[in-house]
PDB file of N, CA, C and O in Angstrom:
ATOM      1  N   GLN A   1       0.849  -1.189   0.000  1.00  0.00           N
ATOM      2  CA  GLN A   1       0.000   0.000   0.000  1.00  0.00           C
ATOM      3  C   GLN A   1       0.884   1.238   0.000  1.00  0.00           C
ATOM      4  O   GLN A   1       1.898   1.293   0.696  1.00  0.00           O
ATOM      5  N   ASP A   2       0.496   2.211  -0.773  1.00  0.00           N
ATOM      6  CA  ASP A   2       1.224   3.469  -0.852  1.00  0.00           C
ATOM      7  C   ASP A   2       1.006   4.256   0.434  1.00  0.00           C
ATOM      8  O   ASP A   2      -0.131   4.580   0.776  1.00  0.00           O
ATOM      9  N   GLU A   3       2.084   4.566   1.149  1.00  0.00           N
ATOM     10  CA  GLU A   3       1.947   5.251   2.434  1.00  0.00           C
ATOM     11  C   GLU A   3       1.423   6.677   2.308  1.00  0.00           C
ATOM     12  O   GLU A   3       1.000   7.262   3.304  1.00  0.00           O
ATOM     13  N   ASP A   4       1.442   7.244   1.113  1.00  0.00           N
ATOM     14  CA  ASP A   4       0.898   8.585   0.908  1.00  0.00           C
ATOM     15  C   ASP A   4      -0.608   8.571   0.670  1.00  0.00           C
ATOM     16  O   ASP A   4      -1.237   9.629   0.660  1.00  0.00           O
ATOM     17  N   ASN A   5      -1.190   7.401   0.480  1.00  0.00           N
ATOM     18  CA  ASN A   5      -2.622   7.261   0.228  1.00  0.00           C
ATOM     19  C   ASN A   5      -3.231   6.249   1.198  1.00  0.00           C
ATOM     20  O   ASN A   5      -3.446   5.094   0.830  1.00  0.00           O
ATOM     21  N   PRO A   6      -3.507   6.666   2.419  1.00  0.00           N
ATOM     22  CA  PRO A   6      -4.061   5.718   3.397  1.00  0.00           C
ATOM     23  C   PRO A   6      -5.461   5.261   3.003  1.00  0.00           C
ATOM     24  O   PRO A   6      -6.172   5.953   2.274  1.00  0.00           O
ATOM     25  N   THR A   7      -5.840   4.105   3.489  1.00  0.00           N
ATOM     26  CA  THR A   7      -7.171   3.555   3.262  1.00  0.00           C
ATOM     27  C   THR A   7      -8.012   3.777   4.506  1.00  0.00           C
ATOM     28  O   THR A   7      -7.553   3.523   5.620  1.00  0.00           O
ATOM     29  N   ILE A   8      -9.222   4.242   4.332  1.00  0.00           N
ATOM     30  CA  ILE A   8     -10.139   4.460   5.450  1.00  0.00           C
ATOM     31  C   ILE A   8     -11.240   3.421   5.375  1.00  0.00           C
ATOM     32  O   ILE A   8     -11.887   3.257   4.341  1.00  0.00           O
ATOM     33  N   HIS A   9     -11.446   2.724   6.477  1.00  0.00           N
ATOM     34  CA  HIS A   9     -12.535   1.753   6.595  1.00  0.00           C
ATOM     35  C   HIS A   9     -13.528   2.324   7.599  1.00  0.00           C
ATOM     36  O   HIS A   9     -13.136   2.713   8.699  1.00  0.00           O
ATOM     37  N   TYR A  10     -14.786   2.380   7.242  1.00  0.00           N
ATOM     38  CA  TYR A  10     -15.827   2.938   8.095  1.00  0.00           C
ATOM     39  C   TYR A  10     -16.874   1.856   8.291  1.00  0.00           C
ATOM     40  O   TYR A  10     -17.364   1.281   7.319  1.00  0.00           O
ATOM     41  N   GLY A  11     -17.222   1.573   9.542  1.00  0.00           N
ATOM     42  CA  GLY A  11     -18.245   0.558   9.768  1.00  0.00           C
ATOM     43  C   GLY A  11     -18.347   0.147  11.215  1.00  0.00           C
ATOM     44  O   GLY A  11     -17.902   0.849  12.122  1.00  0.00           O
ATOM     45  N   VAL A  12     -18.945  -1.004  11.401  1.00  0.00           N
ATOM     46  CA  VAL A  12     -19.278  -1.507  12.734  1.00  0.00           C
ATOM     47  C   VAL A  12     -18.080  -2.211  13.358  1.00  0.00           C
ATOM     48  O   VAL A  12     -17.424  -3.038  12.726  1.00  0.00           O
ATOM     49  N   ILE A  13     -17.810  -1.859  14.624  1.00  0.00           N
ATOM     50  CA  ILE A  13     -16.860  -2.586  15.455  1.00  0.00           C
ATOM     51  C   ILE A  13     -17.690  -3.238  16.548  1.00  0.00           C
ATOM     52  O   ILE A  13     -18.272  -2.545  17.382  1.00  0.00           O
ATOM     53  N   ALA A  14     -17.750  -4.561  16.551  1.00  0.00           N
ATOM     54  CA  ALA A  14     -18.568  -5.285  17.522  1.00  0.00           C
ATOM     55  C   ALA A  14     -17.835  -5.379  18.854  1.00  0.00           C
ATOM     56  O   ALA A  14     -16.614  -5.530  18.893  1.00  0.00           O
ATOM     57  N   SER A  15     -18.584  -5.287  19.932  1.00  0.00           N
ATOM     58  CA  SER A  15     -18.012  -5.374  21.264  1.00  0.00           C
ATOM     59  C   SER A  15     -18.801  -6.382  22.083  1.00  0.00           C
ATOM     60  O   SER A  15     -20.031  -6.390  22.057  1.00  0.00           O
ATOM     61  N   GLY A  16     -18.097  -7.218  22.797  1.00  0.00           N
ATOM     62  CA  GLY A  16     -18.751  -8.219  23.636  1.00  0.00           C
ATOM     63  C   GLY A  16     -17.875  -8.550  24.823  1.00  0.00           C
ATOM     64  O   GLY A  16     -16.739  -8.086  24.922  1.00  0.00           O
ATOM     65  N   ASN A  17     -18.411  -9.355  25.720  1.00  0.00           N
ATOM     66  CA  ASN A  17     -17.662  -9.675  26.934  1.00  0.00           C
ATOM     67  C   ASN A  17     -16.934 -11.014  26.851  1.00  0.00           C
ATOM     68  O   ASN A  17     -16.390 -11.478  27.853  1.00  0.00           O
ATOM     69  N   GLN A  18     -16.914 -11.645  25.673  1.00  0.00           N
ATOM     70  CA  GLN A  18     -16.196 -12.907  25.486  1.00  0.00           C
ATOM     71  C   GLN A  18     -15.312 -12.828  24.248  1.00  0.00           C
ATOM     72  O   GLN A  18     -15.686 -12.242  23.232  1.00  0.00           O
ATOM     73  N   LEU A  19     -14.151 -13.422  24.355  1.00  0.00           N
ATOM     74  CA  LEU A  19     -13.248 -13.524  23.219  1.00  0.00           C
ATOM     75  C   LEU A  19     -13.774 -14.589  22.263  1.00  0.00           C
ATOM     76  O   LEU A  19     -14.139 -15.681  22.700  1.00  0.00           O
ATOM     77  N   ILE A  20     -13.817 -14.293  20.981  1.00  0.00           N
ATOM     78  CA  ILE A  20     -14.252 -15.273  19.980  1.00  0.00           C
ATOM     79  C   ILE A  20     -13.013 -16.026  19.512  1.00  0.00           C
ATOM     80  O   ILE A  20     -12.192 -15.490  18.767  1.00  0.00           O
ATOM     81  N   LYS A  21     -12.889 -17.264  19.953  1.00  0.00           N
ATOM     82  CA  LYS A  21     -11.706 -18.064  19.629  1.00  0.00           C
ATOM     83  C   LYS A  21     -11.858 -18.849  18.332  1.00  0.00           C
ATOM     84  O   LYS A  21     -10.861 -19.255  17.735  1.00  0.00           O
ATOM     85  N   ASP A  22     -13.084 -19.066  17.894  1.00  0.00           N
ATOM     86  CA  ASP A  22     -13.352 -19.858  16.693  1.00  0.00           C
ATOM     87  C   ASP A  22     -13.457 -18.929  15.485  1.00  0.00           C
ATOM     88  O   ASP A  22     -14.381 -18.121  15.396  1.00  0.00           O
ATOM     89  N   ALA A  23     -12.513 -19.046  14.566  1.00  0.00           N
ATOM     90  CA  ALA A  23     -12.478 -18.160  13.400  1.00  0.00           C
ATOM     91  C   ALA A  23     -13.720 -18.296  12.532  1.00  0.00           C
ATOM     92  O   ALA A  23     -14.161 -17.314  11.934  1.00  0.00           O
ATOM     93  N   SER A  24     -14.292 -19.490  12.452  1.00  0.00           N
ATOM     94  CA  SER A  24     -15.483 -19.665  11.610  1.00  0.00           C
ATOM     95  C   SER A  24     -16.682 -18.936  12.205  1.00  0.00           C
ATOM     96  O   SER A  24     -17.503 -18.395  11.464  1.00  0.00           O
ATOM     97  N   VAL A  25     -16.797 -18.914  13.537  1.00  0.00           N
ATOM     98  CA  VAL A  25     -17.873 -18.166  14.204  1.00  0.00           C
ATOM     99  C   VAL A  25     -17.667 -16.675  13.970  1.00  0.00           C
ATOM    100  O   VAL A  25     -18.609 -15.952  13.646  1.00  0.00           O
ATOM    101  N   ARG A  26     -16.431 -16.224  14.136  1.00  0.00           N
ATOM    102  CA  ARG A  26     -16.107 -14.808  13.915  1.00  0.00           C
ATOM    103  C   ARG A  26     -16.430 -14.392  12.487  1.00  0.00           C
ATOM    104  O   ARG A  26     -17.056 -13.355  12.266  1.00  0.00           O
ATOM    105  N   ASP A  27     -16.009 -15.191  11.525  1.00  0.00           N
ATOM    106  CA  ASP A  27     -16.238 -14.858  10.120  1.00  0.00           C
ATOM    107  C   ASP A  27     -17.722 -14.860   9.770  1.00  0.00           C
ATOM    108  O   ASP A  27     -18.178 -14.026   8.987  1.00  0.00           O
ATOM    109  N   LYS A  28     -18.474 -15.792  10.347  1.00  0.00           N
ATOM    110  CA  LYS A  28     -19.920 -15.853  10.099  1.00  0.00           C
ATOM    111  C   LYS A  28     -20.611 -14.607  10.653  1.00  0.00           C
ATOM    112  O   LYS A  28     -21.432 -13.996   9.969  1.00  0.00           O
ATOM    113  N   LEU A  29     -20.281 -14.233  11.884  1.00  0.00           N
ATOM    114  CA  LEU A  29     -20.860 -13.020  12.476  1.00  0.00           C
ATOM    115  C   LEU A  29     -20.492 -11.784  11.657  1.00  0.00           C
ATOM    116  O   LEU A  29     -21.337 -10.925  11.404  1.00  0.00           O
ATOM    117  N   ALA A  30     -19.245 -11.700  11.252  1.00  0.00           N
ATOM    118  CA  ALA A  30     -18.782 -10.547  10.474  1.00  0.00           C
ATOM    119  C   ALA A  30     -19.543 -10.433   9.159  1.00  0.00           C
ATOM    120  O   ALA A  30     -19.930  -9.336   8.756  1.00  0.00           O
ATOM    121  N   ALA A  31     -19.756 -11.555   8.495  1.00  0.00           N
ATOM    122  CA  ALA A  31     -20.467 -11.539   7.213  1.00  0.00           C
ATOM    123  C   ALA A  31     -21.948 -11.217   7.389  1.00  0.00           C
ATOM    124  O   ALA A  31     -22.511 -10.446   6.612  1.00  0.00           O
ATOM    125  N   GLU A  32     -22.578 -11.800   8.402  1.00  0.00           N
ATOM    126  CA  GLU A  32     -24.018 -11.595   8.616  1.00  0.00           C
ATOM    127  C   GLU A  32     -24.349 -10.176   9.049  1.00  0.00           C
ATOM    128  O   GLU A  32     -25.381  -9.632   8.657  1.00  0.00           O
ATOM    129  N   GLU A  33     -23.483  -9.574   9.853  1.00  0.00           N
ATOM    130  CA  GLU A  33     -23.775  -8.261  10.435  1.00  0.00           C
ATOM    131  C   GLU A  33     -22.921  -7.138   9.848  1.00  0.00           C
ATOM    132  O   GLU A  33     -22.996  -6.004  10.321  1.00  0.00           O
ATOM    133  N   ASP A  34     -22.116  -7.427   8.833  1.00  0.00           N
ATOM    134  CA  ASP A  34     -21.230  -6.447   8.197  1.00  0.00           C
ATOM    135  C   ASP A  34     -20.304  -5.791   9.229  1.00  0.00           C
ATOM    136  O   ASP A  34     -20.207  -4.566   9.302  1.00  0.00           O
ATOM    137  N   ILE A  35     -19.630  -6.623  10.018  1.00  0.00           N
ATOM    138  CA  ILE A  35     -18.749  -6.176  11.097  1.00  0.00           C
ATOM    139  C   ILE A  35     -17.313  -6.112  10.587  1.00  0.00           C
ATOM    140  O   ILE A  35     -16.832  -7.055   9.958  1.00  0.00           O
ATOM    141  N   LEU A  36     -16.626  -4.994  10.858  1.00  0.00           N
ATOM    142  CA  LEU A  36     -15.232  -4.843  10.439  1.00  0.00           C
ATOM    143  C   LEU A  36     -14.267  -5.558  11.371  1.00  0.00           C
ATOM    144  O   LEU A  36     -13.325  -6.206  10.916  1.00  0.00           O
ATOM    145  N   CYS A  37     -14.500  -5.442  12.684  1.00  0.00           N
ATOM    146  CA  CYS A  37     -13.616  -6.080  13.649  1.00  0.00           C
ATOM    147  C   CYS A  37     -14.342  -6.248  14.982  1.00  0.00           C
ATOM    148  O   CYS A  37     -15.437  -5.726  15.189  1.00  0.00           O
ATOM    149  N   PHE A  38     -13.700  -6.987  15.869  1.00  0.00           N
ATOM    150  CA  PHE A  38     -14.278  -7.299  17.174  1.00  0.00           C
ATOM    151  C   PHE A  38     -13.325  -6.851  18.269  1.00  0.00           C
ATOM    152  O   PHE A  38     -12.107  -6.879  18.096  1.00  0.00           O
ATOM    153  N   LYS A  39     -13.887  -6.441  19.391  1.00  0.00           N
ATOM    154  CA  LYS A  39     -13.073  -6.064  20.553  1.00  0.00           C
ATOM    155  C   LYS A  39     -13.835  -6.412  21.815  1.00  0.00           C
ATOM    156  O   LYS A  39     -15.058  -6.550  21.787  1.00  0.00           O
ATOM    157  N   ILE A  40     -13.127  -6.555  22.918  1.00  0.00           N
ATOM    158  CA  ILE A  40     -13.808  -6.889  24.166  1.00  0.00           C
ATOM    159  C   ILE A  40     -13.638  -5.819  25.239  1.00  0.00           C
ATOM    160  O   ILE A  40     -14.329  -5.867  26.257  1.00  0.00           O
ATOM    161  N   GLU A  41     -12.756  -4.873  25.046  1.00  0.00           N
ATOM    162  CA  GLU A  41     -12.473  -3.892  26.097  1.00  0.00           C
ATOM    163  C   GLU A  41     -13.664  -3.006  26.450  1.00  0.00           C
ATOM    164  O   GLU A  41     -13.882  -2.724  27.628  1.00  0.00           O
ATOM    165  N   ALA A  42     -14.428  -2.565  25.477  1.00  0.00           N
ATOM    166  CA  ALA A  42     -15.514  -1.610  25.726  1.00  0.00           C
ATOM    167  C   ALA A  42     -16.746  -2.258  26.338  1.00  0.00           C
ATOM    168  O   ALA A  42     -17.587  -1.555  26.898  1.00  0.00           O
ATOM    169  N   ALA A  43     -16.876  -3.564  26.250  1.00  0.00           N
ATOM    170  CA  ALA A  43     -18.075  -4.234  26.769  1.00  0.00           C
ATOM    171  C   ALA A  43     -18.226  -4.011  28.269  1.00  0.00           C
ATOM    172  O   ALA A  43     -19.335  -3.761  28.741  1.00  0.00           O
ATOM    173  N   GLY A  44     -17.154  -4.093  29.017  1.00  0.00           N
ATOM    174  CA  GLY A  44     -17.211  -3.872  30.460  1.00  0.00           C
ATOM    175  C   GLY A  44     -17.596  -2.450  30.813  1.00  0.00           C
ATOM    176  O   GLY A  44     -18.280  -2.221  31.811  1.00  0.00           O
ATOM    177  N   LEU A  45     -17.172  -1.510  30.022  1.00  0.00           N
ATOM    178  CA  LEU A  45     -17.513  -0.106  30.238  1.00  0.00           C
ATOM    179  C   LEU A  45     -19.015   0.116  30.118  1.00  0.00           C
ATOM    180  O   LEU A  45     -19.605   0.855  30.906  1.00  0.00           O
ATOM    181  N   MET A  46     -19.625  -0.520  29.137  1.00  0.00           N
ATOM    182  CA  MET A  46     -21.056  -0.330  28.887  1.00  0.00           C
ATOM    183  C   MET A  46     -21.931  -0.951  29.969  1.00  0.00           C
ATOM    184  O   MET A  46     -23.111  -0.618  30.076  1.00  0.00           O
ATOM    185  N   ASN A  47     -21.368  -1.844  30.767  1.00  0.00           N
ATOM    186  CA  ASN A  47     -22.125  -2.427  31.877  1.00  0.00           C
ATOM    187  C   ASN A  47     -22.316  -1.431  33.015  1.00  0.00           C
ATOM    188  O   ASN A  47     -23.215  -1.603  33.838  1.00  0.00           O
ATOM    189  N   HIS A  48     -21.488  -0.398  33.071  1.00  0.00           N
ATOM    190  CA  HIS A  48     -21.544   0.568  34.169  1.00  0.00           C
ATOM    191  C   HIS A  48     -22.357   1.817  33.840  1.00  0.00           C
ATOM    192  O   HIS A  48     -22.964   2.408  34.734  1.00  0.00           O
ATOM    193  N   PHE A  49     -22.379   2.223  32.585  1.00  0.00           N
ATOM    194  CA  PHE A  49     -23.196   3.368  32.186  1.00  0.00           C
ATOM    195  C   PHE A  49     -23.399   3.338  30.674  1.00  0.00           C
ATOM    196  O   PHE A  49     -22.529   2.877  29.936  1.00  0.00           O
ATOM    197  N   PRO A  50     -24.553   3.830  30.214  1.00  0.00           N
ATOM    198  CA  PRO A  50     -24.809   3.834  28.770  1.00  0.00           C
ATOM    199  C   PRO A  50     -23.851   4.798  28.068  1.00  0.00           C
ATOM    200  O   PRO A  50     -23.628   5.917  28.532  1.00  0.00           O
ATOM    201  N   CYS A  51     -23.296   4.354  26.961  1.00  0.00           N
ATOM    202  CA  CYS A  51     -22.347   5.205  26.254  1.00  0.00           C
ATOM    203  C   CYS A  51     -22.226   4.765  24.800  1.00  0.00           C
ATOM    204  O   CYS A  51     -22.689   3.691  24.416  1.00  0.00           O
ATOM    205  N   LEU A  52     -21.607   5.604  24.018  1.00  0.00           N
ATOM    206  CA  LEU A  52     -21.278   5.304  22.633  1.00  0.00           C
ATOM    207  C   LEU A  52     -19.761   5.322  22.531  1.00  0.00           C
ATOM    208  O   LEU A  52     -19.129   6.334  22.833  1.00  0.00           O
ATOM    209  N   VAL A  53     -19.184   4.226  22.114  1.00  0.00           N
ATOM    210  CA  VAL A  53     -17.734   4.137  21.977  1.00  0.00           C
ATOM    211  C   VAL A  53     -17.364   4.467  20.534  1.00  0.00           C
ATOM    212  O   VAL A  53     -17.881   3.861  19.596  1.00  0.00           O
ATOM    213  N   ILE A  54     -16.471   5.426  20.369  1.00  0.00           N
ATOM    214  CA  ILE A  54     -15.949   5.778  19.050  1.00  0.00           C
ATOM    215  C   ILE A  54     -14.487   5.359  19.047  1.00  0.00           C
ATOM    216  O   ILE A  54     -13.712   5.776  19.908  1.00  0.00           O
ATOM    217  N   ARG A  55     -14.120   4.543  18.089  1.00  0.00           N
ATOM    218  CA  ARG A  55     -12.803   3.908  18.108  1.00  0.00           C
ATOM    219  C   ARG A  55     -12.028   4.250  16.844  1.00  0.00           C
ATOM    220  O   ARG A  55     -12.565   4.173  15.739  1.00  0.00           O
ATOM    221  N   GLY A  56     -10.797   4.618  17.005  1.00  0.00           N
ATOM    222  CA  GLY A  56      -9.905   4.809  15.872  1.00  0.00           C
ATOM    223  C   GLY A  56      -8.793   3.775  15.940  1.00  0.00           C
ATOM    224  O   GLY A  56      -8.244   3.523  17.013  1.00  0.00           O
ATOM    225  N   ILE A  57      -8.461   3.181  14.821  1.00  0.00           N
ATOM    226  CA  ILE A  57      -7.430   2.146  14.773  1.00  0.00           C
ATOM    227  C   ILE A  57      -6.435   2.523  13.688  1.00  0.00           C
ATOM    228  O   ILE A  57      -6.830   2.890  12.581  1.00  0.00           O
ATOM    229  N   CYS A  58      -5.155   2.435  13.996  1.00  0.00           N
ATOM    230  CA  CYS A  58      -4.148   2.645  12.968  1.00  0.00           C
ATOM    231  C   CYS A  58      -3.049   1.606  13.153  1.00  0.00           C
ATOM    232  O   CYS A  58      -2.771   1.165  14.268  1.00  0.00           O
ATOM    233  N   ASP A  59      -2.442   1.230  12.059  1.00  0.00           N
ATOM    234  CA  ASP A  59      -1.372   0.244  12.089  1.00  0.00           C
ATOM    235  C   ASP A  59      -0.321   0.682  11.084  1.00  0.00           C
ATOM    236  O   ASP A  59      -0.563   0.695   9.878  1.00  0.00           O
ATOM    237  N   TYR A  60       0.826   1.034  11.587  1.00  0.00           N
ATOM    238  CA  TYR A  60       1.890   1.523  10.715  1.00  0.00           C
ATOM    239  C   TYR A  60       2.886   0.437  10.339  1.00  0.00           C
ATOM    240  O   TYR A  60       3.896   0.717   9.693  1.00  0.00           O
ATOM    241  N   SER A  61       2.606  -0.812  10.741  1.00  0.00           N
ATOM    242  CA  SER A  61       3.560  -1.889  10.445  1.00  0.00           C
ATOM    243  C   SER A  61       3.394  -2.413   9.042  1.00  0.00           C
ATOM    244  O   SER A  61       4.118  -3.321   8.632  1.00  0.00           O
TER     245      SER A  61
END
């Protein structure tokens, strides 16, 4: 990828309180719900108060 032209992905980041260890389950959920990625950190936060998590991800490797 050309470092002068970054790619922007916009969409759903799913959050839950369990790690999805089975890749086929993860891929099925991602395809059915149009999910870009999964995370577990924000799920615990939402148990304490209602909120909207806005997440930015970058990878320079």
